[in-house]
C-alpha positions in Angstrom: 66.2 95.1 114.7 66.7 91.7 113.0 67.3 93.3 109.7 69.8 95.8 111.3 71.6 92.9 113.0 71.8 91.0 109.7 73.2 94.0 108.0 75.7 94.4 110.7 76.9 90.8 110.2 77.5 91.4 106.5 79.2 94.7 107.2 81.6 93.0 109.6 82.3 90.3 107.1 83.7 93.0 104.7 86.0 94.0 107.6 85.4 97.7 106.9 88.4 99.1 108.8 90.7 97.1 106.4 89.2 98.7 103.3 91.5 101.7 103.9 94.2 99.5 102.4 92.4 99.5 99.1 91.0 103.0 99.1 94.2 104.8 100.1 96.3 103.6 97.1 93.6 104.6 94.7 93.1 108.0 96.1 96.9 108.5 96.6 97.7 107.4 93.0 95.0 109.6 91.6 96.2 112.6 93.7 99.8 112.1 92.4 98.4 112.1 88.8 96.2 115.2 89.5 99.3 117.0 90.8 101.0 116.3 87.5 98.0 117.6 85.5 96.0 114.4 84.8 92.6 113.3 86.0 89.9 111.1 84.5 86.9 110.9 86.7 85.4 107.7 85.1 88.6 105.7 85.5 89.1 107.0 89.0 85.6 105.9 90.2 85.9 102.5 88.4 89.3 101.8 89.9 88.1 102.8 93.4 85.0 100.5 93.2 87.1 97.7 91.8 89.7 98.0 94.5 87.0 97.9 97.3 85.4 94.9 95.7 88.8 93.0 95.4 89.6 93.8 99.0 86.2 92.7 100.2 86.4 89.5 98.2 89.9 88.8 99.6 88.4 89.2 103.1 85.6 86.8 102.2 88.1 84.3 100.8 90.0 84.6 104.1 86.8 84.1 106.0 85.8 81.0 104.0 89.2 79.3 103.9 89.9 79.9 107.6 86.6 78.2 108.3 87.4 75.3 106.1 90.8 74.8 107.8 89.2 75.1 111.2 91.2 78.2 112.2 88.2 80.3 113.1 86.3 79.7 116.4 83.7 81.5 118.3 86.4 82.7 120.6 88.4 84.3 117.8 89.3 87.9 118.5 88.4 90.6 115.9 85.7 90.9 113.3 86.5 87.7 111.4 84.5 84.5 112.1 81.0 85.5 110.9 80.5 81.9 109.6 81.2 80.3 113.0 79.7 83.0 115.2 76.9 84.4 113.1 75.8 81.4 111.1 76.5 82.9 107.6 76.4 80.1 105.0 80.0 79.2 103.8 78.6 78.6 100.3 77.1 82.1 100.3 80.4 83.7 101.4 82.5 82.0 98.7 79.9 82.7 96.0 79.7 86.4 97.0 83.5 86.6 96.9 83.6 85.3 93.3 80.8 87.6 92.3 82.8 90.6 93.7 85.8 89.3 91.7 83.7 89.1 88.5 82.4 92.6 89.0 85.9 93.9 89.5 87.0 92.2 86.2 84.1 93.9 84.4 85.3 97.3 85.8 88.8 96.4 84.7 87.6 95.9 81.2 86.3 99.5 81.1 89.5 100.9 82.7 91.7 99.0 80.2 89.5 99.9 77.2 89.8 103.6 78.0 93.6 103.5 78.9 95.7 100.5 78.0 95.1 96.8 77.7 98.3 95.8 79.5 96.6 97.2 82.6 94.0 94.4 82.3 96.8 91.8 82.4 98.4 93.4 85.4 95.0 93.6 87.1 94.4 89.9 86.6 97.8 89.2 88.2 96.8 91.2 91.2 93.6 89.2 91.4 95.6 86.0 91.4 97.7 87.3 94.3 94.6 88.3 96.2 93.2 84.8 95.9 96.4 82.9 96.8 96.8 85.2 99.8 94.0 83.1 101.4 93.3 80.2 99.1 95.3 77.2 97.8 97.1 74.5 99.7 99.7 77.0 101.1 98.2 80.5 101.3 100.5 83.4 101.6 98.8 84.5 104.7 100.2 81.5 106.5 103.8 82.3 105.5 106.3 85.0 106.5 105.7 86.6 103.1 102.1 87.7 103.5 102.9 91.3 104.6 105.4 91.7 101.7 103.0 90.4 99.1 100.1 92.5 100.3 102.2 95.7 100.9 103.9 95.5 97.5 100.8 94.6 95.5 98.4 97.0 97.2 101.0 99.8 97.6 103.4 100.4 94.8 101.8 98.1 92.2 98.2 99.4 92.7 99.3 103.0 93.0 101.3 102.7 89.8 98.4 101.2 88.0 96.1 104.0 89.2 98.7 106.6 88.2 99.1 105.0 84.8 95.4 104.8 84.0 95.2 108.6 84.8 98.5 109.8 83.1 99.2 107.0 80.7 102.8 107.1 81.9 104.7 106.4 85.1 107.2 108.7 86.8 110.0 108.1 89.3 108.5 110.4 92.0 105.1 108.6 91.7 106.9 105.2 92.2 108.9 106.5 95.2 105.8 108.1 96.8 104.0 104.8 96.7 106.6 103.1 99.0 105.4 104.6 102.3 101.8 103.6 101.5 102.9 100.1 100.8 104.8 99.9 104.1 101.8 101.0 106.1 99.5 98.5 104.3 101.9 95.7 105.1 102.0 97.0 108.7 98.2 96.4 109.0 98.7 92.7 108.3 101.8 92.5 110.5 99.8 94.0 113.4 97.0 91.5 112.8 99.5 88.7 112.9 101.2 89.9 116.0 97.8 90.0 117.8 97.0 86.4 116.6 100.5 85.0 117.0 99.5 82.3 119.5 96.3 81.2 117.6 98.3 81.1 114.3 101.0 79.0 115.9 98.4 76.6 117.2 96.9 76.4 113.7 100.2 75.5 112.1 100.9 78.8 110.4 104.3 80.3 110.0 103.6 84.0 109.9 106.3 86.6 110.2 105.8 87.2 114.0 106.1 83.4 114.5 109.4 83.2 112.5 110.9 86.4 114.0 109.4 86.2 117.5 106.8 88.5 118.9 109.1 91.2 120.2 111.1 91.4 117.0 107.9 91.6 115.0 106.8 94.6 117.1 110.2 96.2 116.3 109.7 95.6 112.6 106.2 97.2 112.9 107.8 100.3 114.6 110.5 100.3 112.0 108.0 100.3 109.1 106.3 103.3 110.6 109.6 105.2 110.9 110.7 104.2 107.4 107.4 105.5 105.9 108.1 109.0 107.4 111.8 108.9 106.6 111.1 108.1 103.0 108.6 110.9 102.8 111.0 113.4 104.3 113.7 112.3 101.9 111.3 112.7 98.9 110.5 116.3 100.1 114.2 117.1 100.6 115.1 115.8 97.1 112.1 117.7 95.6 110.4 114.6 94.4 107.4 115.6 96.6 106.1 119.1 97.4 106.9 120.5 100.9 103.1 120.3 101.4 103.6 116.5 101.8 105.1 117.3 105.2 101.5 117.4 106.4 101.9 113.7 107.0 103.9 114.5 110.1 100.6 115.4 111.8 99.8 111.7 111.8 102.9 110.8 113.9 100.9 110.6 117.3 98.8 107.9 115.6 101.9 105.9 114.9 103.1 105.8 118.5 99.9 104.5 120.1 99.7 101.0 118.4 103.4 100.3 119.1 102.9 101.2 122.8 99.9 99.0 123.1 101.7 96.0 121.5 104.5 96.5 124.0 102.2 96.8 127.0 99.6 94.1 126.2 99.6 90.5 125.1 96.0 89.5 125.4 94.5 89.4 121.8 91.2 90.9 123.0 93.2 93.9 124.3 95.2 94.2 121.1 92.4 94.6 118.6 92.4 98.4 119.1 96.1 98.4 118.2 95.3 96.6 114.9 92.6 99.1 114.1 95.0 101.9 115.1 97.4 100.8 112.4 94.6 101.0 109.8 93.7 104.5 111.1 97.3 105.5 110.8 97.3 104.5 107.1 94.1 106.5 106.6 95.5 109.6 108.3 98.8 109.4 106.5 97.0 108.9 103.2 94.6 111.7 103.7 97.3 114.2 104.7 99.5 113.2 101.8 96.6 113.6 99.4 95.7 117.0 101.0 99.3 118.1 100.6 99.3 117.2 96.9 96.1 119.0 96.3 97.2 122.1 98.2 100.4 122.2 96.1 98.2 122.4 93.0 95.7 124.9 94.3 98.3 127.2 95.9 100.3 127.4 92.7 97.3 128.5 90.6 
């Protein structure tokens, strides 16, 4: 039981439900390339593992720097705070984060060597953004630009890198199709910041919900969901995406539940399911989009 409990602590530190933000763009970008007739299994697997490692390392950096700044307490809601609640060594957390980064860089060398070396430079830039999101004297996570930085980097940028490493080119439909994914990734962080708005305000942060106000931030969250579906419908209508992409509409019920909960509740402990609900929405949207792309290929054969 002790070993199982210890494993559970480490698993929580990775914040597993947030890993959908790194897995979805890789699978989505690969599916877009596959639909266009391109697929390289080695680069796909390497990119998937590298993305998970970078996301996990970013979560650990966030864990470490929140501890250093005194923002995490035993009463903190959510799965963060393993240092203060579970006694994990801060030095071990930061060391493991750097080890994950180093492994991701090694995987990036393989990806670049088998595709294009400019991908390596772009990957290093993404690593830098991942670090400054939590680290440095003024982390992006403490500003109104955290959602934008994460959504753009992990959505369009990552999906285009994935697509390029598969097809060795980039197309307009692939770029446009990455925008809804980026919106939903940014929405996960926005939901997290709405839940933690009072704790963040007390900690001196200036997140988007603090700048806009909680109610407006919930409106932005709902608008992000709506825009993701509207863009997808527009891409189908303009034939940039196959009609099979309309399968994403099956995820609409999952979009309503988090917004309703944010409007009904204000206690952080009651809002954690809403944050997880946004992550689940991204997962369902992504899976249905990928399924639609795959079906468009299989049906046409």
